[in-house]
N, C-alpha and C positions, 0 to 999 in steps of 0.2 A: 390566494390560490386561484380564485375564479378569474381575476384579472390576468394572471399568468396564463391560464388556460385559454382565455379569449385571445390573448396576444399570440400564442403558439398556433391556434387555429387560423388566425388571420394571416400569419406569416406562411403557414403551410399552404393555404389557399392561394395566396399571391404567387408563391414559388411554382405551384403546379400550373397555374394559369399561364405564367411566363414560359414554362417548359412546353406545355401543349401548344401555346401560340407560336413559339419558335419552331416546333416541329411541323405544325400545320402550314405556316406561311413561309417555310424555307425556300420552296421553289419560286414563289412570287418575289421574295426578297432577293434571291440571286439574280432573277431577270431584271428587277429594278436596279440592282447594284451595277450590273453590266451596262444597262442603258445610261445610268448616271455617269459611269466612267467614260462612256463614249461622248456624252455631252460635255464632260469636263476635260477632254483631251487638249483643248486649245487654251485653257486658262485655269485659274484657281476656282475652287468651289465658293459660291456666294453664300452668305449667311441665310438669305431667304430660301435658297434651294435646300440647304441643310435642314432647315426647319420643316420643309415639306416631306422629308423622309419619315418612314414609320418609326415608332418609338423603339422597336427592336434594333433598327439600323443605327439610330442616333445614340442610344444609351446602352442597350443590352449587349449588342455585338462588340462595340469597342471595349466595354468593360471585360467581357469574356476574353477578348484577344489580349488585353493588357495583363489580365490575371494569368492566362496561359503562358505568356512570355515570361512573366515574373517567376512562375513555378518552373518553367523550363530552364531558366538560368540557374536555378538551385539544384536541378537534377544532375546526378553524376553522368559523365559521358557514356559509360558502359551501359547503364540502364536506358539512356536515351537511344543509343544505337540499337539495342535489342528491341525496344518498343517500335522504333521506326521500321525495323525489319518485319515485325509482325504486322504493322500497318500495310506494308507492301505485299506481304504474303497473303493477306486477307483480301486484296484487291481494293483496299481503301473504300469500304462500302458507305462510309459517312462523309467522304470527301473532306477529311481534316488532316492536318499535320500533327506533329507531336504536341505542340502547344495547344492546339484545339482539342486534342484528346484529354489533356490535363484539365482544361476548362470544363469539358463534359463530365469528367470524374468529380471535380469539385462541385459542380452544380447537382449531380446525382447524389453525392454524399450529403450535401446540405439539405436537399429536398427530403431524403429518407430520414435524416436526423430530426427535422422539424415534424414530419408526418408521424414518425414513431413516438416522439415526445408527446404530441397531442393525443395520439391514440392511447398510449399508456396512461395518460392523465384522465382520459375519458373512461377508461376501464377501471379507474380508481385503484391503481397499483400502489401499495403502501410503500413509503420510504422514498424521499426525494433522491437520495443517493442511488438507490436501485433503479429508479427511472432514468437518471442521468447515465448510469453505466450501460443499461440496455440500449438507450438511444445512441450513445457513442458507438457501441458495438454494431448496431444496425447501420449507423451512418458510415462506419468503416467498410461494412459489406457493400453498401450502396456506392461508395467511392471506388471500390475495386470491380464493381459490376460491369462497367463499359470495357475494362481491360479483359475480363473473363469472356465476355461476348466476342471481343475482337480475336482472342486466342482460339476460341471455338470456330469462328468463321475461317481463320487461317488454316486450321487443321482440316476442316471440311473441304476447303478449296484445294489443299494439297492432295487429299484423297481423291477428289474428282479429277484432277490433272493426272495423278498416278493411274487411275482407272482408265482414262481415255487415251493415254499415251500409246499403248500397243496398237490400238486401232488406227490412231493417227499415223503411226510409223508404217503400217501396212498400206494405207491409202497414199501416203507420200511416196513410198517405194514404187507402187503401181503407176503413179502419175509420172515419176521420173523415168521409169522404164518405158512408158508409153511415148516418150519424146518431149515432154514438157521440161522447161528449165526449172531450176530449183525454186526460184522466186515464184514462178507461176504455179508450181506444185504446192507451195505454201499457201498461196491464195486459194487454190482449189480446196485444200484441206480446211482452211478457215471458213469457206462458204458452205461446205458440206457437213461439217461437224460442229454444231453449236455447243457452247460451253465456255468455261474459263480459259481453257487452252486455246480455243479458236480466237478469243478476244486478245490473248497475248500475241498470237501470231499476227493478227490484224494490226495490232499496235506496232509490232516490229516492222511490218511492211510499210506502214505509214511513216515510220521514222526513216526507213530507207528512201522513200519517195521524197522526204524533206531534206535529204542530203547526208544522212548518217551512212556509214559503211555497214556492210552486212555483219561484220564481226561485232561492231558496237551495238547494233540492234539485237543480235542474238544474245550477246552477253547481258543486255538489259533484261531479257526474259529470265535468265538465271537469277538476277538480283531480285526480280519481282515474284518469283515462284518458290524457290528454295526446295525443289524436288530433285533428289540426287540422280535419278535415272535420266531426267530431262537435262540436267547439267552435264552428265557424261555424254549424252547424245550430241548436245550442242558443241561441246569441246571437241568431239570427234569430227564433226562437220567443219568446224573452224580449222582444225589441223589438216584435214583433207584438202580444204581450199588453199591453205598456205603452201602445202607440199605439191599441189597440182595432181592429187590422186583422183581416181574415178569416184564421184559422189554416189553413184548407184551401188557400187560394191560396198562402200561405207554404210550406206543406208541398209543394205541387205544384212550385213553383219550386226549392225546395231538393232535392227528389228528382231533378229533371231535371239540376240542377247536379252532384250527387254521381254520377249515372250517367255524365255527361260526363267527370268527373274519373277515374272508374274506367276508361272507355274510353281516355283519354289515358295512364293508367299502363300499361295493357295494351300499347298501341302503343309506349310507351317501352321496356318490357321486351322486346318483339319486336325493336326496333331494336338493343338491346344484345346480343341473343342471338348474332349472328355474331361479334362481338368476343370474347365469352366463349368461344365454341367454337374460336377461333383457337389459343389456347395448348394445349388438349388435342390438337388436330390436329397441331400442330408437334411435340409431345412424344411422342405415342403412335401416331398414324396414319401420318404422313409417313415416319418411319424404317422402319416395316414395309413401307410401299408401295415405298420405294426399294429395300429388300432384295429384294422380289419382282420388281420390274421390272429393276433393274440387276444383281442377283445373277448370273443366268445369263450376261449379257454380260461381267461382270467375270471370271467363271470361264473363259469362252472366251478372253478376252484373255490371261489368265494362262497358259493352256495353249499359246497361240500363241507367247508369249515363251519358254516352255520348249522348244518344238520348234525355234525359231530358234537357241537356245543349244545 
């Protein structure tokens, strides 16, 4: 038992050191990796140069990549497509693809499993089966933790874009009516309004400068955001451009529509507020109120019964 405990503590420590080292040196490793790619553009990588790379670049990163690729090949296509959409909607904060996310989940699950096993053993929890069951349960939670964080980031990013969209529409409309072209108006909006929406607009403008058409760049925003109002606005702009309509009129109509939708969402949330307040009132406020109001009366009634007896 002591040998097993020491082995679990050692494996947990090694795993945590590898994870923290990978997180800490990610930026340096990326820079070194890019420099190494530039040096190796003219020929194959020499064995001596490979041995000069850090341990994470030589062993850990290839192992994680291969593991992620193997797990990705076993994943159904529908799940893969849904997770890739969530990665795009979240803005890809960790700069990983689907296989990299699977590798992160596997590493998190193994780390939590080893750490929880060692912790339960140190706490002297009785029963090896119980320890194993709890460790597997916690490991499964650790495996799903990166995906849960990714989904929360995606929802937060959607809400941020949804919140900034009406103001962006107003500024875009004012810029177009002032005489700027649509592309220059987009650039003006991207410069004046920081946030996820401005980053997406800047990326679309960069893609147009690199040779993409305006339709392709704008449809790329739809794929990377997943916001319904933004998708309808971009579709209207693309249709107006294809039909040769006045973009200013289209922007005016879309801005009014989006402001009306925002007003409707605010009214909907206001109507939901009393229902959401009901449960906290029942659980926290009403019991204390009953104690304050009925407490003295209950004490008086109890004293009266004592006097009668």
